[in-house]
DSSP file (Angstrom, degrees, kcal/mol; ACC not computed):
  #  RESIDUE AA STRUCTURE BP1 BP2  ACC     N-H-->O    O-->H-N    N-H-->O    O-->H-N    TCO  KAPPA ALPHA  PHI   PSI    X-CA   Y-CA   Z-CA
    1    1 A M              0   0    0      0, 0.0    17,-0.5     0, 0.0     2,-0.4   0.000 360.0 360.0 360.0 142.3  -55.1   37.0  113.2
    2    2 A L  E     -A   17   0A   0     15,-0.1     2,-0.4    13,-0.0    15,-0.2  -0.863 360.0-151.6-109.7 144.2  -52.0   34.9  112.9
    3    3 A W  E     -A   16   0A   0     13,-3.5    13,-2.5    -2,-0.4     2,-0.2  -0.905  26.4-107.3-114.4 141.0  -51.9   31.2  112.2
    4    4 A S  E     +A   15   0A   0     -2,-0.4    11,-0.3    11,-0.2     3,-0.1  -0.444  37.3 173.2 -67.1 134.3  -49.2   28.8  113.3
    5    5 A Y  E     -     0   0A   0      9,-3.3     2,-0.3     1,-0.4    10,-0.2   0.810  55.9 -25.8-105.5 -59.5  -46.9   27.6  110.5
    6    6 A V  E     -A   14   0A   0      8,-1.0     8,-2.8     2,-0.0     2,-0.4  -0.994  42.9-142.9-157.2 154.7  -44.1   25.6  112.0
    7    7 A Q  E     -A   13   0A   0     -2,-0.3     6,-0.2     6,-0.2     2,-0.1  -0.994  23.4-143.9-123.1 127.0  -42.0   25.1  115.1
    8    8 A L    >   -     0   0    0      4,-2.8     3,-2.1    -2,-0.4    -2,-0.0  -0.301  33.0 -96.3 -83.0 170.8  -38.3   24.4  114.8
    9    9 A D  T 3  S+     0   0    0      1,-0.3    -1,-0.1     2,-0.1    -2,-0.0   0.777 125.6  55.2 -59.0 -29.1  -36.2   22.1  117.0
   10   10 A D  T 3  S-     0   0    0      2,-0.1    -1,-0.3     1,-0.0     3,-0.1   0.265 123.4-105.3 -88.8  14.1  -35.1   25.1  119.1
   11   11 A D    <   +     0   0    0     -3,-2.1     2,-0.3     1,-0.3    -2,-0.1   0.535  67.2 154.9  74.5  10.5  -38.7   26.0  119.7
   12   12 A T        -     0   0    0     19,-0.2    -4,-2.8    17,-0.1     2,-0.4  -0.562  30.8-152.7 -66.1 128.2  -38.6   29.0  117.3
   13   13 A Q  E     -AB   7  30A   0     17,-3.5    17,-2.3    -2,-0.3     2,-0.4  -0.904  10.0-160.2-112.9 131.6  -42.2   29.4  116.2
   14   14 A F  E     +AB   6  29A   0     -8,-2.8    -9,-3.3    -2,-0.4    -8,-1.0  -0.898  12.5 177.9-108.4 139.2  -43.3   30.9  112.8
   15   15 A A  E     -AB   4  28A   0     13,-2.4    13,-2.3    -2,-0.4     2,-0.3  -0.960   7.0-163.3-137.5 156.4  -46.8   32.3  112.2
   16   16 A Y  E     -AB   3  27A   0    -13,-2.5   -13,-3.5    -2,-0.3    11,-0.2  -0.932  11.5-132.5-138.7 158.9  -48.5   33.9  109.2
   17   17 A S  E     -A    2   0A   0      9,-1.8   -15,-0.1    -2,-0.3     2,-0.1  -0.475  38.3 -87.0 -98.4 174.7  -51.6   36.0  108.5
   18   18 A E        -     0   0    0    -17,-0.5     8,-0.4    -2,-0.2     2,-0.2  -0.424  66.1 -77.1 -69.2 160.1  -54.2   35.7  105.8
   19   19 A T        -     0   0    0     59,-1.4     6,-0.2    56,-0.2    -1,-0.1  -0.447  55.6-133.8 -63.0 129.5  -53.2   37.4  102.6
   20   20 A R    >   -     0   0    0      4,-3.1     3,-2.4    -2,-0.2    -1,-0.1  -0.328  24.8 -98.9 -83.5 167.2  -53.8   41.2  103.0
   21   21 A E  T 3  S+     0   0    0      1,-0.3    -1,-0.1     2,-0.1    -2,-0.1   0.794 124.2  55.7 -57.9 -29.6  -55.6   43.4  100.5
   22   22 A D  T 3  S-     0   0    0      2,-0.1    -1,-0.3     1,-0.0     3,-0.1   0.382 121.4-106.8 -85.5   5.9  -52.2   44.6   99.2
   23   23 A G  S <  S+     0   0    0     -3,-2.4     2,-0.2     1,-0.3    -2,-0.1   0.468  80.5 123.2  86.1   2.2  -51.2   41.0   98.5
   24   24 A T        -     0   0    0     21,-0.0    -4,-3.1    -5,-0.0     2,-0.4  -0.532  50.7-144.6 -93.0 162.3  -48.7   40.7  101.3
   25   25 A V  E     - C   0  44A   0     19,-1.6    19,-3.0    -6,-0.2     2,-0.4  -0.998  15.0-132.9-126.8 129.7  -48.6   38.2  104.2
   26   26 A H  E     - C   0  43A   0     -8,-0.4    -9,-1.8    -2,-0.4     2,-0.4  -0.670  22.7-167.3 -81.3 129.9  -47.5   39.2  107.7
   27   27 A V  E     -BC  16  42A   0     15,-3.1    15,-2.3    -2,-0.4     2,-0.4  -0.980   3.5-170.7-121.4 131.6  -45.0   36.7  109.2
   28   28 A A  E     -BC  15  41A   0    -13,-2.3   -13,-2.4    -2,-0.4     2,-0.4  -0.958   2.4-164.6-122.3 141.6  -44.1   36.7  112.9
   29   29 A V  E     -BC  14  40A   0     11,-3.0    11,-1.9    -2,-0.4     2,-0.4  -0.988   7.5-179.9-127.9 132.8  -41.3   34.7  114.5
   30   30 A E  E     -BC  13  39A   0    -17,-2.3   -17,-3.5    -2,-0.4     9,-0.2  -0.987   8.5-172.5-132.3 145.1  -40.8   34.0  118.2
   31   31 A R  E     - C   0  38A   0      7,-2.0     7,-3.1    -2,-0.4   -19,-0.2  -0.986  28.7-121.1-134.2 123.5  -38.2   32.1  120.1
   32   32 A P  E     + C   0  37A   0      0, 0.0     2,-0.3     0, 0.0     5,-0.3  -0.392  38.3 166.1 -66.6 138.3  -38.5   31.4  123.9
   33   33 A V  E >   - C   0  36A   0      3,-2.6     3,-2.0    -2,-0.1     2,-0.0  -0.861  51.7 -54.7-137.9 172.2  -35.7   32.7  126.1
   34   34 A D  T 3  S-     0   0    0     -2,-0.3     3,-0.1     1,-0.3    -1,-0.0  -0.301 124.1  -4.4 -53.4 125.7  -35.4   33.2  129.8
   35   35 A F  T 3  S-     0   0    0      1,-0.1     2,-0.3    -3,-0.0    -1,-0.3   0.740 135.7  -8.1  63.6  27.6  -38.3   35.4  131.0
   36   36 A G  E <  S-C   33   0A   0     -3,-2.0    -3,-2.6     2,-0.0     2,-0.3  -0.995  82.0 -65.1 160.3-149.4  -39.8   36.0  127.5
   37   37 A F  E     -C   32   0A   0     -2,-0.3     2,-0.3    -5,-0.3    -7,-0.0  -0.987  24.0-127.7-140.9 145.8  -39.3   35.7  123.8
   38   38 A D  E     -C   31   0A   0     -7,-3.1    -7,-2.0    -2,-0.3     2,-0.3  -0.703  42.4-168.0 -79.9 150.0  -37.0   36.9  121.0
   39   39 A H  E     +CD  30  53A   0     14,-2.5    14,-3.0    -2,-0.3    16,-0.4  -0.997  21.7 166.5-147.7 145.0  -39.3   38.3  118.3
   40   40 A A  E     -C   29   0A   0    -11,-1.9   -11,-3.0    -2,-0.3     2,-0.3  -0.974  11.0-164.3-155.5 150.9  -39.2   39.5  114.7
   41   41 A E  E     +CD  28  50A   0      9,-2.2     9,-2.6    -2,-0.3     2,-0.3  -0.956  12.3 162.4-135.2 153.2  -41.8   40.3  112.0
   42   42 A C  E     -C   27   0A   0    -15,-2.3   -15,-3.1    -2,-0.3     2,-0.4  -0.949  30.3-119.7-154.3 173.5  -41.7   40.8  108.3
   43   43 A Y  E  >  -C   26   0A   0      5,-0.4     4,-2.9    -2,-0.3     5,-0.5  -0.984  39.1-100.9-120.5 135.4  -44.1   40.9  105.3
   44   44 A L  E  4 S+C   25   0A   0    -19,-3.0   -19,-1.6    -2,-0.4    24,-0.0  -0.758  97.7  27.0 -85.0 140.0  -43.9   38.6  102.4
   45   45 A P  T  4 S+     0   0    0      0, 0.0    -1,-0.3     0, 0.0    26,-0.1  -0.986 126.3  43.3 -95.4  -4.6  -42.7   38.9   99.6
   46   46 A T  T  4 S-     0   0    0     -3,-0.1    -2,-0.2     2,-0.1    22,-0.0   0.838  78.4-155.7 -74.4 -32.8  -40.2   41.6  100.7
   47   47 A V     <  +     0   0    0     -4,-2.9     2,-0.6     1,-0.2    -3,-0.1   0.932  30.9 158.0  54.4  52.6  -38.9   39.9  103.9
   48   48 A K        -     0   0    0     -5,-0.5    -5,-0.4    16,-0.0    -1,-0.2  -0.944  37.5-132.0-103.6 117.8  -37.7   43.2  105.5
   49   49 A W        +     0   0    0     -2,-0.6     2,-0.3    -7,-0.1    -7,-0.2  -0.399  32.2 166.8 -77.3 143.4  -37.6   42.6  109.3
   50   50 A F  E     +D   41   0A   0     -9,-2.6    -9,-2.2     1,-0.1     3,-0.1  -0.928  57.2  36.4-145.1 169.4  -39.1   45.0  111.8
   51   51 A N  E    S+     0   0A   0     -2,-0.3     2,-0.5     1,-0.2    -1,-0.1   0.907  78.1 174.2  49.9  45.4  -39.9   44.9  115.6
   52   52 A V  E     +     0   0A   0    -12,-0.2     2,-0.4    -3,-0.1   -12,-0.2  -0.723   9.6 168.9 -88.9 125.5  -36.8   42.8  116.0
   53   53 A E  E     -D   39   0A   0    -14,-3.0   -14,-2.5    -2,-0.5     3,-0.1  -0.964  64.5  -5.8-137.3 119.6  -35.8   41.9  119.6
   54   54 A G  S    S+     0   0    0     -2,-0.4     2,-0.3     1,-0.2   -16,-0.1   0.120  93.3 116.2  92.4 -21.1  -33.2   39.4  120.6
   55   55 A F        -     0   0    0    -16,-0.4    -1,-0.2     4,-0.1     2,-0.1  -0.667  56.5-138.8 -84.3 137.1  -32.3   38.0  117.2
   56   56 A T     >  -     0   0    0     -2,-0.3     4,-2.5    -3,-0.1     5,-0.2  -0.304  29.6-100.6 -82.3 171.7  -28.7   38.5  115.9
   57   57 A A  H  > S+     0   0    0      1,-0.2     4,-1.9     2,-0.2     5,-0.1   0.891 127.0  50.9 -60.4 -39.6  -27.8   39.4  112.3
   58   58 A D  H  > S+     0   0    0      2,-0.2     4,-2.1     1,-0.2    -1,-0.2   0.903 108.7  51.4 -64.8 -40.8  -26.9   35.8  111.7
   59   59 A D  H  > S+     0   0    0      1,-0.2     4,-2.9     2,-0.2    -2,-0.2   0.928 109.6  49.7 -59.2 -45.3  -30.2   34.7  113.1
   60   60 A L  H  X S+     0   0    0     -4,-2.5     4,-2.7     1,-0.2    -1,-0.2   0.845 106.9  55.1 -65.6 -33.8  -32.0   37.1  110.8
   61   61 A D  H  X S+     0   0    0     -4,-1.9     4,-2.2     2,-0.2    -1,-0.2   0.935 111.4  44.7 -61.4 -45.5  -30.0   35.7  107.8
   62   62 A F  H  X S+     0   0    0     -4,-2.1     4,-2.7     2,-0.2    -2,-0.2   0.936 113.9  49.2 -63.2 -46.9  -31.3   32.2  108.7
   63   63 A L  H  X S+     0   0    0     -4,-2.9     4,-2.9     1,-0.2     5,-0.3   0.896 110.1  52.0 -61.4 -40.2  -34.8   33.5  109.2
   64   64 A T  H  X S+     0   0    0     -4,-2.7     4,-2.7     2,-0.2     5,-0.2   0.945 111.9  45.2 -61.1 -48.6  -34.8   35.3  105.9
   65   65 A E  H  X S+     0   0    0     -4,-2.2     4,-2.4     2,-0.2    -2,-0.2   0.907 114.3  49.3 -62.4 -41.7  -33.6   32.2  104.0
   66   66 A F  H  X S+     0   0    0     -4,-2.7     4,-1.4     2,-0.2    -2,-0.2   0.940 113.8  44.7 -63.4 -47.8  -36.2   30.0  105.8
   67   67 A V  H  X S+     0   0    0     -4,-2.9     4,-0.8     1,-0.2    -2,-0.2   0.921 114.3  49.3 -65.3 -43.7  -39.1   32.4  105.1
   68   68 A R  H >< S+     0   0    0     -4,-2.7     3,-0.7    -5,-0.3    -1,-0.2   0.916 111.6  48.5 -61.6 -42.6  -38.1   32.9  101.5
   69   69 A S  H 3< S+     0   0    0     -4,-2.4    -1,-0.2     1,-0.2    -2,-0.2   0.761 118.3  41.1 -70.9 -23.2  -37.7   29.2  100.9
   70   70 A N  H 3X S+     0   0    0     -4,-1.4     4,-2.5    -3,-0.2     3,-0.4   0.433  85.9 102.4 -99.4  -1.7  -41.1   28.6  102.5
   71   71 A A  H <X S+     0   0    0     -4,-0.8     4,-3.0    -3,-0.7     5,-0.3   0.862  75.3  55.0 -55.1 -44.0  -42.9   31.6  100.9
   72   72 A P  H  > S+     0   0    0      0, 0.0     4,-1.9     0, 0.0    -1,-0.2   0.931 113.9  41.4 -58.2 -43.2  -44.8   29.6   98.2
   73   73 A F  H  > S+     0   0    0     -3,-0.4     4,-2.6     2,-0.2    -2,-0.2   0.890 113.6  52.8 -71.2 -38.4  -46.4   27.3  100.8
   74   74 A I  H  X S+     0   0    0     -4,-2.5     4,-2.7     1,-0.2    -1,-0.2   0.932 110.2  48.5 -61.8 -44.7  -47.0   30.2  103.2
   75   75 A F  H  X S+     0   0    0     -4,-3.0     4,-1.4     2,-0.2    -1,-0.2   0.905 110.4  52.1 -61.0 -40.7  -48.8   32.2  100.5
   76   76 A E  H  X S+     0   0    0     -4,-1.9     4,-0.5    -5,-0.3     3,-0.3   0.934 113.0  43.8 -60.4 -46.5  -50.8   29.1   99.6
   77   77 A L  H >< S+     0   0    0     -4,-2.6     3,-1.1     1,-0.2    -2,-0.2   0.893 109.7  56.5 -65.3 -39.3  -51.9   28.6  103.2
   78   78 A A  H 3< S+     0   0    0     -4,-2.7   -59,-1.4     1,-0.3    -1,-0.2   0.780 105.9  51.9 -64.4 -26.5  -52.6   32.4  103.6
   79   79 A D  H 3< S+     0   0    0     -4,-1.4    -1,-0.3    -3,-0.3    -2,-0.2   0.572  85.8 106.9 -86.7  -9.6  -55.0   32.2  100.7
   80   80 A R  S << S-     0   0    0     -3,-1.1     2,-0.1    -4,-0.5    -3,-0.0  -0.446  77.0-112.4 -72.6 140.2  -57.1   29.3  102.0
   81   81 A P        -     0   0    0      0, 0.0     2,-0.4     0, 0.0    -1,-0.1  -0.422  31.1-134.4 -68.2 148.2  -60.5   30.1  103.4
   82   82 A R        -     0   0    0     -2,-0.1     2,-0.5     2,-0.0     0, 0.0  -0.846   8.7-152.8-107.6 140.9  -60.9   29.6  107.1
   83   83 A C              0   0    0     -2,-0.4     0, 0.0     1,-0.1     0, 0.0  -0.954 360.0 360.0-110.5 129.1  -63.8   27.9  108.9
   84   84 A F              0   0    0     -2,-0.5    -1,-0.1     0, 0.0    -2,-0.0   0.396 360.0 360.0-110.0 360.0  -64.6   29.1  112.4
């Protein structure tokens, strides 16, 4: 399951998973476009992108910097227990 992290001014949405058994956190990014979404995924802490659709190399540079700079807080949130 992915949890919403933040939405940027251009409606780009970041979401994260709970911390996985291997210590990584799955991060997914979506940006609305005509008739769909641009999409990219990575795992923290490595931030190697996969399933990339619609984002340019410059976009991925920005996303990488954003995710890396927010990684400590994302990891903190990913470790919190969830109440359903």
